[in-house]
C-alpha positions in Angstrom: 0.0 0.0 0.0 2.8 2.4 0.8 4.4 1.7 -2.6 1.1 2.5 -4.4 0.8 5.8 -2.5 4.4 6.7 -3.3 3.9 5.8 -7.0 0.7 7.8 -7.1 2.3 10.8 -5.5 5.3 10.6 -8.0 2.9 10.4 -11.0 0.9 13.4 -9.7 4.1 15.4 -9.2 5.2 14.5 -12.8 1.8 15.5 -14.1 1.8 18.9 -12.4 5.4 19.9 -13.4 5.1 18.7 -17.0 5.4 21.5 -19.6 2.7 20.2 -21.8 -1.0 21.0 -21.4 -1.2 24.4 -19.6 -0.1 25.9 -16.3 0.2 24.1 -13.0 -3.0 25.8 -11.7 -4.9 24.6 -14.8 -3.6 21.1 -14.2 -4.5 21.2 -10.5 -8.0 22.5 -11.3 -8.5 19.8 -13.9 -7.4 17.2 -11.4 -9.8 18.4 -8.8 -12.7 18.4 -11.3 -11.9 15.0 -12.6 -11.5 13.6 -9.1 -14.9 14.9 -8.0 -13.5 17.1 -5.2 -15.3 20.2 -6.3 -18.5 18.3 -7.0 -18.4 16.8 -3.5 -17.6 20.2 -1.9 -20.6 21.8 -3.6 -22.9 19.0 -2.3 -21.5 19.5 1.2 -22.5 23.1 1.1 -25.9 22.2 -0.2 -26.4 19.7 2.6 -25.3 22.1 5.3 -27.8 24.7 3.8 -30.6 22.1 3.9 -29.8 21.1 7.5 -29.7 24.8 8.6 -33.0 25.6 6.8 -34.6 22.6 8.5 -33.3 23.7 11.9 -34.5 27.3 11.2 -38.0 26.4 10.0 -38.9 23.2 11.9 -37.5 23.7 15.4 -38.0 26.2 18.2 -34.2 26.6 18.6 -32.8 29.9 17.7 -30.0 30.1 15.2 -26.9 32.3 15.5 -26.5 35.5 13.5 -23.8 33.8 11.3 -26.1 30.9 10.6 -28.9 33.3 9.6 -26.6 35.2 7.2 -25.3 32.0 5.6 -28.9 30.8 5.1 -29.9 34.2 3.7 -27.0 34.5 1.2 -27.1 30.9 0.1 -30.9 31.0 -0.4 -30.3 34.0 -2.8 -27.8 31.9 -4.7 -30.1 28.9 -4.8 -33.0 31.0 -6.1 -31.1 32.3 -9.1 
């Protein structure tokens, strides 16, 4: 397992420093998109929003000012 991790890290490093195919930032963003990291992060934010909305509308607990601002701003984004 350690060898596979080392080999994967070595290949990733070679991919990021290769001169073909764009800048390092473009390669890193492509890697994140292909791996699903950005997709997963977006869904994590959506789930947090849904939980916060449920807490706000369906319980008698009060929410903090930061939670309220997050829900307000994200609801504007979701309505677009």
